[in-house]
C-alpha positions in Angstrom: -11.4 19.7 -12.7 -10.5 16.9 -15.1 -12.2 13.5 -14.4 -10.9 10.0 -15.3 -13.2 10.0 -18.4 -10.8 12.4 -20.2 -8.0 9.9 -20.2 -9.7 7.5 -22.7 -9.2 4.5 -20.4 -10.6 1.1 -21.2 -14.0 0.1 -19.9 -12.4 -2.5 -17.5 -10.2 0.2 -15.9 -13.0 2.7 -15.8 -15.3 0.1 -14.1 -12.7 -0.6 -11.4 -12.2 3.2 -10.7 -15.9 3.6 -10.5 -16.3 0.7 -8.0 -13.3 2.0 -6.0 -14.9 5.4 -5.9 -12.1 7.2 -7.7 -14.3 10.1 -8.7 -11.8 12.9 -9.6 -8.0 12.6 -10.0 -5.8 14.0 -7.2 -3.2 16.7 -8.2 -0.5 14.1 -8.7 -2.8 11.8 -10.7 -3.9 14.6 -13.1 -0.3 15.5 -13.7 1.2 12.0 -14.0 -1.5 9.8 -15.8 -1.4 11.6 -19.2 2.4 11.7 -19.2 2.7 7.9 -18.5 0.1 7.1 -21.1 2.3 9.1 -23.6 5.4 7.1 -22.5 7.2 10.0 -20.8 9.9 9.5 -18.2 9.0 11.3 -14.9 10.6 12.5 -11.7 7.7 13.1 -9.3 8.2 14.9 -6.0 5.0 14.2 -4.0 4.2 13.5 -0.4 2.8 10.3 0.9 -1.0 10.2 0.9 -1.3 12.2 -2.4 -2.5 9.3 -4.4 0.8 8.6 -6.2 0.4 4.8 -6.3 -2.7 5.1 -8.4 -1.0 7.8 -10.5 1.3 5.2 -12.0 -0.9 2.1 -11.4 -3.8 3.4 -13.5 -1.8 4.2 -16.7 0.4 1.1 -16.3 -2.7 -1.2 -15.9 -4.2 0.5 -19.0 -1.1 -0.2 -21.1 -0.4 -3.8 -20.0 -1.3 -6.3 -22.6 -3.2 -9.1 -21.0 -2.2 -11.8 -23.5 1.6 -11.5 -22.8 3.0 -13.9 -20.2 6.2 -12.1 -19.1 6.2 -9.2 -16.7 5.6 -5.9 -18.4 6.0 -3.5 -15.5 8.3 -3.5 -12.4 7.8 -1.5 -9.3 10.5 -1.1 -6.6 9.6 -0.4 -3.0 11.7 0.0 0.1 9.7 -2.3 2.4 7.7 -5.5 2.3 4.7 -3.7 3.7 4.7 -1.1 0.9 5.2 -3.9 -1.7 2.1 -5.7 -0.5 0.0 -2.5 -0.4 1.1 -1.5 -3.9 0.4 -5.0 -5.2 -3.1 -4.7 -3.7 -3.7 -1.3 -5.2 -2.6 -2.6 -8.7 -4.8 -5.7 -8.3 -7.8 -3.6 -7.5 -7.3 -1.2 -10.4 -6.6 -4.0 -12.8 -9.3 -6.4 -11.4 -11.7 -6.4 -14.4 -8.8 -6.5 -16.9 -7.6 -9.6 -15.0 -4.2 -8.2 -14.4 -2.0 -10.4 -12.3 0.4 -8.5 -9.9 2.9 -10.3 -7.8 4.8 -9.0 -4.7 8.3 -10.3 -4.1 10.0 -9.6 -0.8 12.2 -11.3 1.8 11.2 -13.5 4.7 8.8 -15.4 2.4 9.9 -18.7 0.9 11.8 -18.2 -2.4 10.4 -21.4 -3.9 6.8 -20.2 -3.5 7.7 -17.0 -5.4 9.6 -18.9 -8.0 6.5 -21.1 -8.7 4.3 -17.9 -8.9 6.7 -16.4 -11.5 6.3 -19.4 -13.7 2.7 -18.3 -14.3 1.4 -15.4 -16.3 2.4 -12.3 -14.3 1.8 -8.8 -15.7 3.3 -6.6 -13.0 6.0 -7.4 -10.4 6.3 -5.3 -7.2 9.3 -6.0 -5.0 12.0 -5.0 -2.5 15.5 -4.6 -4.0 17.1 -7.4 -2.1 14.6 -10.1 -3.1 14.4 -8.8 -6.7 18.1 -9.2 -7.0 17.9 -12.8 -5.6 15.4 -13.7 -8.4 17.5 -11.9 -11.1 20.6 -13.8 -10.0 18.8 -17.2 -9.9 17.2 -16.6 -13.3 13.7 -16.9 -11.9 12.6 -13.3 -12.9 12.5 -12.5 -16.6 12.8 -8.7 -17.1 13.3 -8.8 -20.9 9.8 -7.5 -21.6 9.7 -4.7 -19.0 8.2 -1.6 -20.5 7.5 0.4 -17.3 9.8 0.8 -14.3 8.5 2.7 -11.2 10.8 3.5 -8.3 8.5 4.3 -5.3 9.7 6.2 -2.2 13.2 6.6 -3.7 14.3 8.8 -0.8 13.5 6.0 1.7 15.3 3.5 -0.5 18.4 5.8 -0.2 18.0 6.2 3.5 17.8 2.4 4.0 21.0 1.9 1.9 19.4 0.2 -1.1 20.5 2.7 -3.8 23.2 0.4 -5.1 20.8 -2.5 -5.4 18.3 -0.2 -7.2 21.0 0.8 -9.7 21.8 -2.9 -10.3 18.2 -3.7 -11.0 17.8 -0.7 -13.4 20.8 -2.1 -15.4 18.9 -5.4 -15.9 15.8 -3.7 -17.4 15.5 -3.0 -21.2 16.7 0.5 -22.1 13.5 1.3 -24.1 11.3 1.4 -21.0 9.4 4.2 -19.4 11.0 5.1 -16.1 9.1 6.9 -13.2 10.6 7.9 -9.9 8.5 8.9 -7.0 9.9 10.5 -3.9 8.8 12.9 -1.0 12.2 14.5 -1.2 14.9 14.6 -3.9 18.4 14.3 -2.4 21.3 14.8 -4.8 22.0 11.0 -5.0 18.5 10.5 -6.3 18.8 13.3 -8.8 22.1 11.8 -10.0 20.3 8.4 -10.5 17.6 10.1 -12.5 20.0 11.9 -14.9 22.0 8.7 -15.4 19.1 6.3 -16.3 16.3 8.5 -17.6 15.5 9.9 -21.0 14.6 13.6 -20.9 12.5 13.2 -17.8 9.9 15.8 -16.9 10.0 17.0 -13.3 6.6 17.1 -11.6 6.4 18.7 -8.1 3.2 18.5 -6.2 3.2 21.0 -3.5 0.7 20.0 -0.8 0.0 22.7 1.8 0.3 20.2 4.6 -0.4 23.0 7.1 -3.9 23.4 5.7 -5.1 19.9 6.2 -2.8 18.6 9.0 -2.7 20.5 12.2 0.9 20.2 13.5 1.7 20.7 17.2 4.3 20.0 19.8 4.2 19.5 23.5 7.4 19.8 25.6 7.4 17.2 28.3 9.7 15.3 30.7 10.6 11.9 29.5 9.1 10.1 32.5 5.8 12.0 32.0 5.4 11.0 28.3 3.3 7.9 28.9 0.7 9.8 31.0 0.7 12.6 28.5 0.1 10.2 25.7 -3.0 8.9 27.4 -4.3 12.4 28.2 -3.8 13.5 24.6 -5.7 10.5 23.2 -8.6 11.0 25.7 -8.9 14.7 24.7 -8.5 14.1 20.9 -10.5 10.8 21.0 -9.5 9.9 17.4 -11.3 7.4 15.1 -7.9 5.9 14.5 -4.4 6.8 15.5 -0.8 5.8 14.8 1.7 6.3 17.6 5.3 6.4 16.3 8.4 5.4 18.4 12.0 5.3 17.4 12.8 1.7 18.5 11.2 -1.7 18.7 11.7 -1.8 22.4 9.8 1.5 22.9 7.0 0.3 20.6 6.6 -2.8 22.8 6.8 -0.7 26.0 4.1 1.8 24.8 1.9 -1.0 23.4 2.1 -2.9 26.7 1.1 0.1 28.7 -1.9 1.0 26.4 -3.0 -2.7 26.4 -3.1 -2.7 30.2 -5.1 0.5 30.1 -7.8 -1.2 27.9 -7.0 0.5 24.7 -7.9 -1.4 21.5 -4.4 -1.4 20.1 -1.7 -3.4 18.3 2.0 -3.0 17.7 4.0 -3.4 14.5 7.8 -3.4 14.1 10.5 -5.2 12.2 11.1 -7.7 14.9 7.6 -9.3 14.5 7.1 -12.3 12.2 6.1 -11.4 8.7 2.7 -13.1 9.1 2.0 -11.2 12.2 2.9 -7.8 10.6 0.6 -8.4 7.7 -2.3 -9.5 10.0 -1.8 -6.4 12.1 -1.9 -4.2 9.0 -5.0 -5.9 7.7 -6.7 -5.6 11.1 -6.0 -1.8 11.3 -7.3 -1.3 7.8 -10.4 -3.3 8.6 -11.1 -1.3 11.8 -10.5 -4.1 14.3 -8.6 -1.7 16.6 -8.1 2.1 16.9 -4.5 2.5 18.0 -1.4 1.3 16.3 2.0 1.7 17.9 4.7 1.5 15.2 8.3 2.1 14.1 8.9 4.1 10.9 9.7 1.3 8.5 7.0 -1.1 9.7 4.3 1.5 9.1 5.1 1.8 5.4 2.3 0.5 3.3 -0.4 1.3 5.9 -2.7 3.1 3.5 -5.7 4.0 5.6 -7.6 7.2 4.5 -9.1 8.0 7.8 -6.2 8.0 10.3 -7.3 11.2 12.2 -4.3 11.5 14.5 -0.6 10.7 14.4 1.4 11.0 17.6 5.2 11.1 17.7 5.9 9.5 21.1 9.6 10.0 20.1 10.8 12.9 18.0 12.2 11.4 14.8 15.9 11.8 14.5 15.7 12.3 10.8 13.7 15.2 9.4 12.5 13.1 6.4 10.9 10.7 8.9 8.7 13.4 10.2 7.2 14.0 6.8 6.6 10.3 6.2 5.1 9.8 9.7 2.7 12.7 9.6 1.8 11.9 6.0 -0.2 8.9 7.5 -2.9 11.4 8.4 -4.7 14.0 6.3 -4.9 11.6 3.4 -7.3 11.7 0.5 -8.5 15.2 1.3 -9.3 14.4 4.9 -8.2 16.6 7.9 -5.7 15.3 10.4 -3.7 16.2 13.4 0.0 15.4 14.2 1.1 15.8 17.8 4.8 15.5 18.8 5.8 14.8 22.4 9.3 16.2 22.9 11.6 15.7 25.9 14.3 18.4 26.5 17.0 16.2 25.0 14.9 15.7 21.8 14.5 19.5 21.1 17.7 19.5 19.0 15.8 17.5 16.4 12.9 19.9 16.2 14.6 22.9 14.5 15.9 20.8 11.5 12.4 19.4 11.1 10.8 22.9 11.1 13.3 24.2 8.6 12.7 21.2 6.4 8.9 21.4 6.4 8.9 25.2 6.1 6.9 26.2 9.2 7.1 26.0 13.0 5.3 23.4 15.0 2.6 25.0 17.1 3.4 24.9 20.8 0.6 23.2 22.6 -0.1 23.0 26.3 -0.5 19.9 28.3 -4.3 19.0 28.5 -5.9 20.4 31.7 -7.5 18.0 34.3 -11.0 19.5 33.7 -10.6 19.0 29.9 -9.6 15.3 30.5 -12.5 14.7 32.9 -15.0 16.2 30.4 -13.7 14.1 27.6 -13.4 10.8 29.5 -16.9 9.4 29.1 -17.0 10.0 25.3 -13.6 8.5 25.0 -14.6 5.3 26.8 -17.8 5.0 24.8 -15.9 5.2 21.5 -13.3 2.8 22.7 -16.0 0.2 23.3 -17.3 0.6 19.7 -15.9 -1.0 16.6 -14.1 1.5 14.4 -16.1 2.3 11.2 -13.9 2.1 8.1 -15.2 4.7 5.6 -13.1 3.9 2.6 -11.8 0.3 2.5 -11.4 0.1 -1.3 -10.3 -3.5 -1.4 -13.4 -4.6 0.5 -15.5 -2.6 -1.9 -14.1 -4.1 -5.1 -14.1 -7.6 -3.6 -17.8 -7.6 -2.5 -19.0 -8.9 -5.9 -16.0 -11.3 -6.3 -15.8 -14.9 -5.2 -12.5 -16.8 -5.3 -13.1 -20.5 -6.1 -10.7 -23.3 -5.3 -10.5 -26.3 -7.8 -8.7 -29.4 -6.6 -6.9 -29.9 -9.8 -4.0 -28.1 -11.5 -1.0 -28.7 -13.7 -0.6 -32.4 -12.7 -4.1 -33.0 -14.1 -3.2 -31.1 -17.2 -5.6 -28.3 -16.4 -4.9 -25.0 -18.3 -6.5 -21.5 -17.9 -8.2 -22.0 -21.3 -9.9 -25.1 -19.9 -11.3 -23.3 -16.9 -12.4 -20.3 -19.0 -14.1 -22.5 -21.5 -16.0 -24.6 -18.9 -17.1 -21.7 -16.7 -18.2 -19.5 -19.6 -20.4 -22.3 -20.9 -22.5 -22.1 -17.7 -25.9 -20.3 -18.5 -25.8 -16.6 -17.7 -22.0 -16.6 -17.3 -19.6 -15.1 -19.8 -15.8 -14.7 -20.1 -16.3 -11.2 -18.7 -17.4 -12.8 -15.4 -14.0 -14.6 -15.0 -11.2 -12.8 -13.3 -7.6 -13.8 -12.4 -6.8 -17.5 -12.7 -3.9 -19.1 -10.8 -2.9 -22.7 -11.6 -0.7 -24.6 -9.2 0.5 -28.3 -9.4 -2.5 -29.7 -7.5 -5.1 -27.0 -7.4 -6.3 -23.9 -9.2 -7.9 -20.6 -8.1 -10.4 -18.6 -10.2 -11.9 -15.2 -9.4 -15.6 -15.1 -10.4 -16.7 -11.4 -10.9 -20.0 -9.5 -11.0 -21.7 -11.5 -8.2 -21.8 -14.7 -10.2 -19.7 -16.8 -7.7 -22.6 -18.7 -6.2 -24.0 -19.5 -9.6 -20.7 -20.9 -10.8 -20.1 -22.8 -7.6 -23.5 -24.5 -7.8 -23.1 -25.3 -11.5 -19.7 -26.9 -11.0 -21.2 -29.6 -8.8 -22.5 -31.2 -12.0 -19.8 -30.1 -14.5 -16.5 -31.7 -15.6 -13.4 -30.0 -16.8 -11.6 -31.9 -19.6 -13.7 -34.9 -18.6 -12.5 -34.7 -15.0 -14.8 -34.1 -12.1 -13.0 -31.6 -9.8 -14.1 -30.6 -6.3 -14.9 -26.9 -6.3 -15.2 -24.9 -3.1 -15.2 -21.2 -2.0 -11.5 -20.4 -1.3 -10.6 -19.3 2.2 -8.8 -16.2 1.0 
């Protein structure tokens, strides 16, 4: 098996991969990384959970030139949640190279994003609608884009964004490297590829989903679904579980019932405020609760390696959704289970799903009373414990990083070079200990790496910047 050493990556990228515990490339990473490093256009058919974000993030972070101020790479995602997740992944991989990635999406003030774009930004991740807003307003400069990644292209098509995607592609320089990632390749996506790519290589990663995800289906009357859901969760007793429903109303109904039954659970759907959705996602990743009730779109970007169970409370009406839903479990080489609860009227959706995934869903019996009784005590014990998160990569890479807040910025004529010069003059601190710097009008943020945060914080109590004494505190986020 190839390891990351063979790609001749910079020390900064290798250090990040080491901290993040990227030990060996996944199939998609081993196929994609060398091609992107060579500047090859790619069409990649790969399931969610295969490591495809890192497959493009690693080589793009490697190729980004830190000194350049304009964005050098653009990533298109169908949802806000996925944009935030991809931005986080890129930031983690590019952490020690000080790569600044910015996520642009709707329902966040345009002016805040506009101000962020005035600063050095290496990689932009965004949803089509908000990206077009910035392009039309002249606030996003795409003239230096060298890498374009279109992530979850089939979902983009399903959500009706394909025209916007095409409009954005036309704004990007022609001499770029283009990569398209999709779980499926409908003809409209293939047409887009042939129109805008230069001799692309097709890479198809066939994951034997049946080998690491156990798929099953239980036929049940609609009115008995809620009780069955509880019985299945008691018997399975998962470390973490996502329960999918087809509508916001059903999500709220299921969540309310579970909450009243003392499950540690949250809900996520498009009707929630943006801030609430992000806090729910962060809570699930951090292990604050075990059960998440979700709609399809809202669950995009939930990249949690150890979701052990996915339950389809409603059978998805679109066969592609089944693949995306069940791809939330069995990630990163782990085993997982996917259980579908199907009422009689929903059985018409099952055959197309089975034809699409290439195998039949295993018929499963309703759990027996004795089985439920025997499992109840263990279930209740686990419910009272906090979920252990085995692989929170962001927490791991952040453990030696402290973000400092300086109460001075552009209005006090503070520049990045001033901050770097002052901090690197502190004894036992070098420029290598300084990460991403963000300078606003009235304040600045600096990431201090390698566990040197407390040292810098203490030294700054007696240090001036450009002759100015600034208040320096540990940032809240």
